[in-house]
Legacy VTK file of the C-alpha trace (Angstrom):
# vtk DataFile Version 3.0
C-alpha trace
ASCII
DATASET POLYDATA
POINTS 371 float
39.164 11.319 -11.154
37.716 9.493 -8.092
35.504 12.360 -6.863
35.151 14.951 -9.677
33.353 15.998 -11.668
30.103 15.331 -9.557
27.946 15.600 -12.659
28.767 13.936 -15.882
30.501 16.097 -18.454
31.280 15.582 -22.102
29.715 12.707 -24.073
29.953 9.429 -22.037
31.152 6.773 -22.169
34.142 7.469 -24.321
34.269 11.244 -24.602
32.968 12.102 -21.174
33.669 11.604 -17.589
31.988 11.647 -14.059
33.787 10.990 -10.744
33.894 7.296 -10.002
32.290 7.782 -6.568
29.411 10.066 -7.626
28.680 7.746 -10.527
28.663 4.654 -8.318
27.145 6.267 -5.122
23.728 4.771 -5.616
25.237 1.219 -5.888
27.407 1.767 -2.907
24.422 3.106 -0.889
22.243 0.223 -1.875
24.885 -2.304 -0.750
25.247 -0.586 2.587
21.432 -0.353 3.171
21.112 -4.027 2.296
23.689 -4.899 4.916
22.326 -2.653 7.734
18.634 -1.874 7.510
16.899 -3.259 4.396
15.705 -6.561 5.796
12.187 -6.379 7.331
13.310 -7.839 10.587
16.174 -5.204 10.848
13.612 -2.394 10.388
11.374 -3.837 13.039
14.371 -4.097 15.360
15.347 -0.443 14.585
11.794 0.575 15.298
11.827 -0.988 18.702
15.075 0.781 19.410
13.385 4.107 18.487
11.016 3.377 21.403
7.460 3.139 20.114
6.092 4.376 23.478
8.061 7.611 23.092
6.760 8.034 19.506
3.205 7.491 20.858
3.777 10.035 23.501
5.128 12.529 20.989
2.200 12.028 18.616
-0.294 12.419 21.451
1.381 15.430 22.942
1.395 17.214 19.619
-2.230 16.445 18.864
-3.806 17.092 22.211
-3.306 20.827 22.346
-5.035 21.140 18.919
-7.551 18.343 19.433
-10.644 20.578 19.365
-9.315 22.399 16.399
-8.802 19.120 14.458
-12.325 17.949 15.334
-13.784 21.266 14.254
-11.910 21.193 11.052
-13.183 17.849 10.149
-16.836 18.570 11.119
-16.910 22.005 9.452
-15.482 20.650 6.239
-18.382 18.203 5.767
-21.093 19.171 8.127
-20.885 22.830 9.176
-24.613 23.256 9.929
-24.773 20.134 12.099
-21.678 21.158 14.018
-22.891 24.650 14.561
-26.321 23.389 15.727
-24.922 21.002 18.229
-25.119 22.242 21.904
-21.794 23.161 23.375
-22.297 20.501 26.000
-22.633 17.794 23.361
-19.557 18.956 21.598
-17.734 18.894 24.900
-18.707 15.261 25.282
-17.315 14.435 21.889
-14.019 16.355 22.594
-13.706 14.570 25.966
-14.377 11.127 24.355
-11.778 11.629 21.682
-9.254 12.886 24.166
-9.809 9.888 26.486
-9.524 7.296 23.777
-6.959 8.759 21.451
-3.813 7.592 23.317
-4.892 4.027 23.187
-5.754 4.297 19.602
-2.343 5.950 18.774
-0.442 3.331 20.731
-1.995 0.554 18.793
-1.503 2.307 15.571
2.177 2.980 16.275
2.691 -0.703 17.033
1.030 -1.712 13.742
3.298 0.637 11.849
6.265 -0.932 13.629
5.337 -4.484 12.548
4.718 -3.444 8.974
7.515 -0.824 8.530
9.614 -3.057 6.159
6.574 -3.270 3.795
5.536 0.335 4.073
8.772 1.999 3.073
11.292 1.134 0.397
14.646 2.241 1.829
16.532 1.650 -1.397
14.162 3.774 -3.453
14.264 6.476 -0.773
17.932 6.509 -0.715
18.118 6.626 -4.605
15.933 9.654 -4.622
17.910 11.426 -1.940
21.136 10.665 -3.778
19.716 12.089 -6.980
19.098 15.333 -5.088
22.602 15.202 -3.282
24.959 13.724 -5.770
27.941 14.848 -3.688
26.770 12.823 -0.631
29.149 9.898 -0.968
32.034 12.120 -1.921
31.547 13.962 1.322
31.590 10.654 3.371
34.660 9.268 1.868
36.509 12.577 1.811
35.669 13.238 5.475
36.595 9.800 6.610
39.633 9.303 4.461
41.105 12.871 3.898
44.521 11.792 5.255
44.302 8.487 3.320
43.780 10.210 0.026
46.480 12.770 0.762
48.892 9.886 1.349
47.820 8.172 -1.888
48.425 11.443 -3.880
51.900 11.976 -2.271
52.781 8.293 -2.646
51.747 8.466 -6.348
53.772 11.576 -6.887
56.939 9.819 -5.296
56.354 6.674 -7.198
55.844 8.399 -10.399
58.876 10.616 -9.892
61.085 7.539 -9.113
59.883 5.707 -12.152
60.150 8.749 -14.263
63.785 9.226 -13.232
64.510 5.540 -14.123
62.870 6.134 -17.473
64.972 9.171 -18.031
68.177 7.330 -17.212
67.134 4.553 -19.601
66.481 7.273 -22.308
70.082 8.545 -21.960
71.373 5.158 -23.048
68.731 4.571 -25.780
67.465 8.042 -26.777
64.278 6.846 -28.522
61.077 8.964 -28.552
59.107 5.557 -28.484
60.855 4.630 -25.295
59.703 7.859 -23.683
56.190 7.624 -24.892
55.793 3.925 -24.185
57.485 4.287 -20.744
55.416 7.289 -19.928
52.242 5.273 -20.534
53.425 2.355 -18.445
54.595 4.683 -15.657
51.113 6.386 -15.555
49.290 3.090 -15.600
51.386 1.466 -12.891
51.245 4.546 -10.690
47.317 4.469 -10.732
47.472 0.773 -10.195
49.616 1.098 -7.137
47.447 3.771 -5.710
44.308 1.720 -6.096
46.073 -1.344 -4.617
47.304 0.758 -1.580
43.664 1.621 -0.822
42.334 -1.781 -0.543
45.193 -4.298 -0.012
45.978 -6.041 2.027
42.446 -6.622 3.201
43.334 -7.714 6.618
45.961 -6.295 8.939
49.331 -7.977 8.533
52.321 -7.842 10.794
55.652 -7.558 8.990
58.303 -7.183 11.566
57.721 -3.866 13.412
55.263 -2.762 10.697
51.483 -3.394 10.585
50.240 -3.174 7.034
46.672 -2.845 5.853
44.688 -1.216 2.968
44.384 2.499 3.637
40.632 2.585 3.399
40.271 -0.800 5.202
42.057 0.474 8.270
39.687 3.364 8.500
36.561 1.150 8.846
35.626 2.759 12.302
35.859 6.303 10.998
33.838 5.514 7.848
31.304 3.666 9.814
30.895 6.565 12.134
30.666 9.286 9.443
28.392 7.163 7.260
25.918 6.502 10.179
25.853 10.213 11.094
25.389 11.611 7.560
22.836 8.893 6.682
20.713 9.303 9.841
20.826 13.064 9.918
20.615 13.920 6.203
19.080 11.094 4.090
16.973 8.724 6.134
15.500 11.235 8.646
12.220 10.588 10.469
10.600 13.198 8.480
11.586 11.797 5.153
10.698 8.254 6.104
7.285 9.472 7.401
6.776 11.345 4.141
7.609 8.165 2.216
5.151 6.133 4.274
2.368 8.711 3.781
2.927 9.460 0.131
4.896 6.458 -1.263
3.814 3.334 -3.135
2.191 1.818 -0.012
0.264 5.004 0.946
-2.961 3.033 0.578
-1.816 0.566 3.217
-0.822 3.516 5.487
-4.384 4.913 5.169
-5.763 1.468 5.957
-3.871 1.200 9.137
-4.948 4.714 10.304
-8.508 3.945 9.382
-8.380 0.664 11.220
-7.458 2.430 14.518
-9.200 5.677 14.239
-12.595 4.431 12.938
-13.662 3.184 16.367
-13.363 6.730 17.695
-16.404 7.505 15.476
-18.163 4.183 15.549
-18.030 3.964 19.429
-19.118 7.388 20.075
-22.798 7.111 20.339
-23.530 10.876 20.368
-21.582 11.633 17.284
-22.584 8.569 15.336
-26.244 9.053 15.881
-26.244 12.750 15.376
-24.247 12.613 12.134
-26.218 9.669 10.679
-29.477 11.357 11.459
-28.399 14.663 9.913
-26.499 13.454 6.762
-27.132 9.787 6.504
-24.808 6.767 6.093
-22.932 8.258 3.145
-22.258 11.522 4.882
-20.920 9.548 7.955
-18.514 7.628 5.648
-17.290 10.894 4.184
-16.640 12.077 7.663
-14.550 9.077 8.532
-12.439 9.571 5.340
-11.962 13.149 6.132
-10.734 12.230 9.704
-8.293 9.829 8.115
-6.874 12.647 5.903
-6.486 14.873 8.827
-4.806 12.297 10.807
-2.179 11.779 8.057
-1.568 15.410 7.884
-1.152 15.620 11.742
1.159 12.681 11.732
3.532 14.288 9.197
3.518 17.508 11.295
4.792 15.529 14.307
7.854 14.370 12.434
8.794 17.895 11.359
10.071 18.655 14.877
13.797 19.142 14.771
14.453 18.246 18.363
12.553 14.910 17.955
14.120 14.239 14.646
17.634 14.802 15.975
17.046 12.487 19.004
15.772 9.674 16.928
18.546 10.224 14.287
20.944 9.602 16.972
19.701 6.072 17.472
19.556 5.304 13.748
23.161 6.569 13.411
24.314 4.365 16.254
22.729 1.226 14.616
24.073 1.875 11.185
27.523 2.555 12.696
27.407 -0.581 14.781
26.388 -2.640 11.794
29.153 -1.346 9.414
31.825 -1.419 12.133
30.886 -4.948 12.859
31.396 -6.210 9.257
34.245 -8.496 8.669
37.179 -7.053 6.609
35.912 -9.160 3.651
32.416 -7.887 4.006
33.583 -4.225 4.350
35.790 -4.388 1.363
32.836 -5.845 -0.631
31.019 -2.673 0.328
33.563 -0.414 -1.387
35.700 -2.459 -3.576
33.094 -3.444 -6.282
32.616 0.379 -7.059
36.216 0.891 -7.648
36.824 -2.410 -9.354
34.179 -1.583 -11.950
36.291 1.481 -12.875
39.711 0.134 -12.306
40.655 -0.442 -15.934
39.510 3.176 -16.924
41.417 4.688 -14.068
44.591 2.795 -14.985
44.072 3.711 -18.701
43.510 7.408 -17.701
46.858 7.283 -15.803
48.592 5.758 -18.796
47.258 8.459 -21.094
48.365 11.124 -18.624
51.830 9.528 -18.531
51.923 9.373 -22.187
51.099 13.190 -22.544
53.690 13.990 -19.953
56.289 12.058 -21.962
55.274 13.895 -25.177
56.410 17.165 -23.797
60.194 16.271 -23.835
59.775 14.501 -27.175
58.291 17.600 -28.807
60.957 19.790 -27.181
63.797 17.640 -28.382
62.225 17.468 -31.784
62.287 21.278 -31.852
LINES 1 372
371 0 1 2 3 4 5 6 7 8 9 10 11 12 13 14 15 16 17 18 19 20 21 22 23 24 25 26 27 28 29 30 31 32 33 34 35 36 37 38 39 40 41 42 43 44 45 46 47 48 49 50 51 52 53 54 55 56 57 58 59 60 61 62 63 64 65 66 67 68 69 70 71 72 73 74 75 76 77 78 79 80 81 82 83 84 85 86 87 88 89 90 91 92 93 94 95 96 97 98 99 100 101 102 103 104 105 106 107 108 109 110 111 112 113 114 115 116 117 118 119 120 121 122 123 124 125 126 127 128 129 130 131 132 133 134 135 136 137 138 139 140 141 142 143 144 145 146 147 148 149 150 151 152 153 154 155 156 157 158 159 160 161 162 163 164 165 166 167 168 169 170 171 172 173 174 175 176 177 178 179 180 181 182 183 184 185 186 187 188 189 190 191 192 193 194 195 196 197 198 199 200 201 202 203 204 205 206 207 208 209 210 211 212 213 214 215 216 217 218 219 220 221 222 223 224 225 226 227 228 229 230 231 232 233 234 235 236 237 238 239 240 241 242 243 244 245 246 247 248 249 250 251 252 253 254 255 256 257 258 259 260 261 262 263 264 265 266 267 268 269 270 271 272 273 274 275 276 277 278 279 280 281 282 283 284 285 286 287 288 289 290 291 292 293 294 295 296 297 298 299 300 301 302 303 304 305 306 307 308 309 310 311 312 313 314 315 316 317 318 319 320 321 322 323 324 325 326 327 328 329 330 331 332 333 334 335 336 337 338 339 340 341 342 343 344 345 346 347 348 349 350 351 352 353 354 355 356 357 358 359 360 361 362 363 364 365 366 367 368 369 370
């Protein structure tokens, strides 16, 4: 009931069900993002850890081998006749000018993106969209990190339910009432689920009782959950490629274009040969179109850079380390608040479901005895 079914079945809320974790995955993910990366200052700090100089080098190294091709594409799209008629020597001067000035322009542009990253990408919205596409994501995290925990809960629940069931059967031998079995079965099922939920989260902090150290089963696995959460989020949900796509195509795409234009426009405006040649051939409006086309090509090239698996994997490692560090560093109270509200909201339904299961189990001997 915690993890399955992943998709809602039946007719919710009374005649249907969806696993607690899949249904509350978005809420849990938002809480985690808020505590780790969502603040603008945190994103800027993360960006610095990603090493802007390395990002600049990656962008430049990807663009340089295709620089002439990119320039040709832009010019042929809008001014093919002009570009065809320019002497090769003039074209060479333009290529050389762009090649010489591009690293400085890209470096300044990367720095600007770092300062405005918190405004350019909505991590909560991005996470929500990814979770809609991967509804089993949160299941996998908790099951991977807490597999032994949930096995223990299942076994403990079986033992506790068995012991209370035996006690109920003994009571029934002295007072053979079907209502005792049915009511007792309901209470046994309800209490079994309550005990299981309690074992997961309580006590919140580690307590020493003689030779025994007691702590909630999920609470004691904070390091494992932190590690798996960081790895899965960084490598599957908030990858560099997906964040770059959100920056280029998201709600703030206009601001992204403005930043690119701010830094690439001087490449045209400060190139005397290209500016004069273009304006003489096609006028001021044609020159403006050329700059717009250059922006579009730069956006496309930027996305291509962040599709490199090796680069993404290396940067994801840094993101994963930061997320793991932040979650592992939460106090027991803060860590519990990350997970507990999701279960608390469904606690009543889980206990009721346990009671109904206990009632149905008790109904079997009642029917058999009645026969």
